[in-house]
MDTraj code that builds the backbone (N, CA, C; nanometers):
import mdtraj as md
import numpy as np

residues = "UNK UNK UNK UNK UNK UNK UNK UNK UNK UNK UNK UNK UNK UNK UNK UNK UNK UNK UNK UNK UNK UNK UNK UNK UNK UNK UNK UNK UNK UNK UNK UNK UNK UNK UNK UNK UNK UNK UNK UNK UNK UNK UNK UNK UNK UNK UNK UNK UNK UNK UNK UNK UNK UNK UNK UNK UNK UNK UNK UNK UNK UNK UNK UNK UNK UNK UNK UNK UNK UNK UNK UNK UNK UNK UNK UNK UNK UNK UNK UNK UNK UNK UNK UNK UNK UNK UNK UNK UNK".split()
xyz = np.array([
    [0.0250, -0.9233, 1.3221],
    [-0.0288, -0.9144, 1.1873],
    [-0.1415, -0.8110, 1.1858],
    [-0.1438, -0.7344, 1.0846],
    [-0.2472, -0.6329, 1.0713],
    [-0.3780, -0.6964, 1.0285],
    [-0.4853, -0.6372, 1.0712],
    [-0.6175, -0.6895, 1.0383],
    [-0.6741, -0.6138, 0.9185],
    [-0.6127, -0.6331, 0.8028],
    [-0.6615, -0.5721, 0.6796],
    [-0.7353, -0.6763, 0.5985],
    [-0.8435, -0.6354, 0.5356],
    [-0.9173, -0.7285, 0.4505],
    [-0.9779, -0.6521, 0.3338],
    [-1.0128, -0.7255, 0.2317],
    [-1.0737, -0.6639, 0.1139],
    [-1.2054, -0.5980, 0.1523],
    [-1.2283, -0.4799, 0.0985],
    [-1.3486, -0.4045, 0.1296],
    [-1.3280, -0.2987, 0.2365],
    [-1.2149, -0.3052, 0.3081],
    [-1.1852, -0.2030, 0.4094],
    [-1.1561, -0.0697, 0.3427],
    [-1.2014, 0.0369, 0.4051],
    [-1.1672, 0.1713, 0.3585],
    [-1.0515, 0.2197, 0.4444],
    [-0.9415, 0.2553, 0.3773],
    [-0.8207, 0.2979, 0.4470],
    [-0.7836, 0.4384, 0.4025],
    [-0.6998, 0.5014, 0.4819],
    [-0.6493, 0.6334, 0.4485],
    [-0.5079, 0.6167, 0.3929],
    [-0.4840, 0.6691, 0.2732],
    [-0.3562, 0.6555, 0.2056],
    [-0.2767, 0.7849, 0.2202],
    [-0.1485, 0.7710, 0.2507],
    [-0.0581, 0.8855, 0.2575],
    [0.0663, 0.8511, 0.1765],
    [0.0535, 0.8551, 0.0448],
    [0.1636, 0.8234, -0.0466],
    [0.2126, 0.9511, -0.1125],
    [0.3233, 0.9405, -0.1835],
    [0.3790, 1.0584, -0.2499],
    [0.2862, 1.1117, -0.3581],
    [0.2134, 1.0239, -0.4264],
    [0.1304, 1.0664, -0.5393],
    [-0.0184, 1.0757, -0.5077],
    [-0.0596, 1.0313, -0.3880],
    [-0.2018, 1.0380, -0.3517],
    [-0.2159, 1.0430, -0.2006],
    [-0.3038, 1.1281, -0.1536],
    [-0.3382, 1.1350, -0.0117],
    [-0.4901, 1.1417, -0.0028],
    [-0.5493, 1.0411, 0.0610],
    [-0.6940, 1.0385, 0.0748],
    [-0.7446, 0.8980, 0.0997],
    [-0.8761, 0.8800, 0.1007],
    [-0.9347, 0.7485, 0.1273],
    [-0.9299, 0.6578, 0.0054],
    [-0.9285, 0.5277, 0.0323],
    [-0.9300, 0.4274, -0.0740],
    [-0.9912, 0.2996, -0.0186],
    [-1.0488, 0.2186, -0.1070],
    [-1.1080, 0.0913, -0.0685],
    [-1.0168, -0.0217, -0.1146],
    [-0.9782, -0.1084, -0.0239],
    [-0.8912, -0.2215, -0.0584],
    [-0.9721, -0.3217, -0.1392],
    [-0.9192, -0.3634, -0.2551],
    [-0.9882, -0.4687, -0.3297],
    [-0.8992, -0.5887, -0.3568],
    [-0.7721, -0.5857, -0.3162],
    [-0.6861, -0.7040, -0.3234],
    [-0.5660, -0.6827, -0.2333],
    [-0.5261, -0.7889, -0.1626],
    [-0.4057, -0.7862, -0.0800],
    [-0.3244, -0.9108, -0.1124],
    [-0.2002, -0.8919, -0.1507],
    [-0.1073, -1.0033, -0.1710],
    [-0.0428, -1.0303, -0.0350],
    [-0.1039, -1.1189, 0.0441],
    [-0.0601, -1.1415, 0.1819],
    [0.0829, -1.1928, 0.1901],
    [0.1245, -1.2729, 0.0943],
    [0.2604, -1.3260, 0.0991],
    [0.3661, -1.2198, 0.0685],
    [0.3270, -1.1075, 0.0120],
    [0.4189, -0.9974, -0.0193],
    [0.3936, -0.8735, 0.0657],
    [0.3152, -0.8874, 0.1711],
    [0.2703, -0.7715, 0.2469],
    [0.3850, -0.6861, 0.3005],
    [0.4950, -0.7492, 0.3415],
    [0.6078, -0.6745, 0.3964],
    [0.7168, -0.6479, 0.2936],
    [0.6938, -0.6836, 0.1690],
    [0.7848, -0.6485, 0.0595],
    [0.7309, -0.5193, -0.0015],
    [0.7636, -0.4083, 0.0608],
    [0.7014, -0.2805, 0.0274],
    [0.7252, -0.2373, -0.1165],
    [0.8382, -0.2776, -0.1737],
    [0.8675, -0.2380, -0.3112],
    [0.7781, -0.3096, -0.4120],
    [0.7076, -0.4148, -0.3712],
    [0.6188, -0.4885, -0.4606],
    [0.4770, -0.4306, -0.4645],
    [0.4483, -0.3321, -0.3793],
    [0.3165, -0.2672, -0.3722],
    [0.2042, -0.3714, -0.3615],
    [0.1969, -0.4409, -0.2493],
    [0.1064, -0.5554, -0.2359],
    [-0.0407, -0.5228, -0.2111],
    [-0.0754, -0.3980, -0.1921],
    [-0.2145, -0.3635, -0.1613],
    [-0.2743, -0.2882, -0.2801],
    [-0.3781, -0.3459, -0.3378],
    [-0.4460, -0.2818, -0.4510],
    [-0.5724, -0.2145, -0.3993],
    [-0.5869, -0.0878, -0.4322],
    [-0.6999, -0.0090, -0.3832],
    [-0.7744, 0.0564, -0.4981],
    [-0.9002, 0.0854, -0.4714],
    [-0.9812, 0.1600, -0.5671],
    [-1.0103, 0.2970, -0.5083],
    [-0.9856, 0.3986, -0.5895],
    [-1.0096, 0.5361, -0.5486],
    [-1.1432, 0.5790, -0.6071],
    [-1.2310, 0.6330, -0.5244],
    [-1.3601, 0.6782, -0.5765],
    [-1.3397, 0.7996, -0.6663],
    [-1.4302, 0.8176, -0.7599],
    [-1.4158, 0.9253, -0.8578],
    [-1.4181, 1.0629, -0.7935],
    [-1.4831, 1.0764, -0.6804],
    [-1.4871, 1.2071, -0.6146],
    [-1.3520, 1.2460, -0.5548],
    [-1.2597, 1.1492, -0.5397],
    [-1.1276, 1.1784, -0.4841],
    [-1.0173, 1.1759, -0.5890],
    [-1.0518, 1.1581, -0.7150],
    [-0.9495, 1.1539, -0.8197],
    [-0.8753, 1.2859, -0.8340],
    [-0.9358, 1.3950, -0.7931],
    [-0.8690, 1.5248, -0.8043],
    [-0.7535, 1.5396, -0.7055],
    [-0.7381, 1.4449, -0.6125],
    [-0.6296, 1.4500, -0.5153],
    [-0.5024, 1.3837, -0.5669],
    [-0.5082, 1.3242, -0.6865],
    [-0.3908, 1.2621, -0.7456],
    [-0.2952, 1.3672, -0.7963],
    [-0.1729, 1.3221, -0.8241],
    [-0.0781, 1.4120, -0.8895],
    [-0.1232, 1.4377, -1.0332],
    [-0.0506, 1.5168, -1.1048],
    [-0.0913, 1.5598, -1.2390],
    [-0.0841, 1.4511, -1.3451],
    [-0.0278, 1.3351, -1.3126],
    [-0.0068, 1.2317, -1.4136],
    [-0.1170, 1.1271, -1.4176],
    [-0.2184, 1.1386, -1.3356],
    [-0.3293, 1.0441, -1.3392],
    [-0.4337, 1.0917, -1.4384],
    [-0.4793, 1.0003, -1.5220],
    [-0.5768, 1.0352, -1.6253],
    [-0.7063, 0.9565, -1.6053],
    [-0.7582, 0.9585, -1.4843],
    [-0.8841, 0.8919, -1.4560],
    [-0.8710, 0.7487, -1.4078],
    [-0.7497, 0.7021, -1.3846],
    [-0.7287, 0.5660, -1.3360],
    [-0.7736, 0.5577, -1.1906],
    [-0.8608, 0.4609, -1.1601],
    [-0.9140, 0.4507, -1.0243],
    [-0.8512, 0.3367, -0.9439],
    [-0.7849, 0.2429, -1.0081],
    [-0.7204, 0.1312, -0.9382],
    [-0.5715, 0.1606, -0.9277],
    [-0.5205, 0.1611, -0.8053],
    [-0.3789, 0.1884, -0.7805],
    [-0.3271, 0.0881, -0.6788],
    [-0.1972, 0.0655, -0.6813],
    [-0.1330, -0.0238, -0.5844],
    [-0.0483, 0.0595, -0.4895],
    [-0.0489, 0.0174, -0.3640],
    [0.0241, 0.0871, -0.2595],
    [0.0979, -0.0138, -0.1738],
    [0.1942, 0.0359, -0.0968],
    [0.2631, -0.0497, -0.0010],
    [0.1975, -0.0337, 0.1359],
    [0.2346, -0.1201, 0.2246],
    [0.1823, -0.1121, 0.3605],
    [0.2259, 0.0178, 0.4272],
    [0.3415, 0.0672, 0.3890],
    [0.3916, 0.1931, 0.4446],
    [0.3093, 0.3130, 0.3987],
    [0.2359, 0.2995, 0.2880],
    [0.1548, 0.4099, 0.2377],
    [0.0246, 0.4283, 0.3149],
    [-0.0121, 0.3320, 0.3973],
    [-0.1330, 0.3459, 0.4776],
    [-0.1053, 0.4472, 0.5879],
    [-0.1836, 0.5518, 0.5945],
    [-0.1612, 0.6592, 0.6912],
    [-0.1717, 0.6061, 0.8336],
    [-0.0817, 0.6519, 0.9171],
    [-0.0826, 0.6118, 1.0569],
    [-0.0094, 0.4830, 1.0853],
    [0.0368, 0.4136, 0.9812],
    [0.1022, 0.2855, 1.0054],
    [0.2517, 0.2905, 0.9808],
    [0.3054, 0.4033, 0.9405],
    [0.4473, 0.4119, 0.9068],
    [0.5370, 0.3778, 1.0256],
    [0.5043, 0.4270, 1.1435],
    [0.5872, 0.4014, 1.2598],
    [0.5493, 0.2714, 1.3298],
    [0.4278, 0.2257, 1.3109],
    [0.3811, 0.1083, 1.3829],
    [0.4251, -0.0224, 1.3174],
    [0.4689, -0.0167, 1.1923],
    [0.5032, -0.1380, 1.1201],
    [0.6506, -0.1692, 1.1356],
    [0.6794, -0.2863, 1.1870],
    [0.8156, -0.3339, 1.1903],
    [0.8238, -0.4518, 1.0958],
    [0.9224, -0.4509, 1.0093],
    [0.9373, -0.5597, 0.9141],
    [0.9972, -0.6785, 0.9872],
    [0.9274, -0.7927, 0.9867],
    [0.9818, -0.9090, 1.0563],
    [1.1066, -0.9605, 0.9854],
    [1.2064, -0.9927, 1.0639],
    [1.3311, -1.0423, 1.0087],
    [1.3278, -1.1946, 1.0138],
    [1.3028, -1.2551, 0.9027],
    [1.2962, -1.4001, 0.8934],
    [1.4166, -1.4512, 0.8176],
    [1.4607, -1.5716, 0.8496],
    [1.5779, -1.6269, 0.7828],
    [1.5579, -1.6367, 0.6322],
    [1.4382, -1.6643, 0.5888],
    [1.4125, -1.6771, 0.4455],
    [1.4186, -1.5431, 0.3729],
    [1.4103, -1.4314, 0.4472],
    [1.4191, -1.2988, 0.3865],
    [1.5597, -1.2429, 0.3845],
    [1.6520, -1.3113, 0.4513],
    [1.7893, -1.2629, 0.4588],
    [1.8638, -1.3077, 0.3336],
    [1.9289, -1.2131, 0.2691],
    [2.0081, -1.2454, 0.1518],
    [2.1554, -1.2325, 0.1860],
    [2.2356, -1.3184, 0.1271],
    [2.3785, -1.3136, 0.1507],
    [2.4425, -1.1982, 0.0771],
    [2.5639, -1.1695, 0.1126],
    [2.6358, -1.0626, 0.0456],
    [2.7245, -1.1200, -0.0640],
    [2.7686, -1.0334, -0.1517],
    [2.8577, -1.0765, -0.2593],
    [3.0026, -1.0761, -0.2171],
    [3.0336, -1.0170, -0.1024],
    [3.1719, -1.0032, -0.0601],
    [3.2017, -1.0904, 0.0597],
])
top = md.Topology()
chain = top.add_chain()
for i, resn in enumerate(residues, 1):
    res = top.add_residue(resn, chain, resSeq=i)
    for name in ("N", "CA", "C"):
        top.add_atom(name, md.element.get_by_symbol(name[0]), res)
traj = md.Trajectory(xyz[None], top)
């Protein structure tokens, strides 16, 4: 388990933002459901210029665990029976 907690400053490497951010909420039960964007971060105003062209001053953004720089290769999604879905065929 990763040692992430609220208030930590992390480095984000996402498609729409690259730079530092402060974690202000983590949905621990959804941490490995990357499509749910379980990590909410606050971007300081001095780094808002690093966003893509569609940000209009919004400082709170959600990211996945995969968006944390340096963790893309280190994260293995645990395969639990409760996460396995059956097929339709």
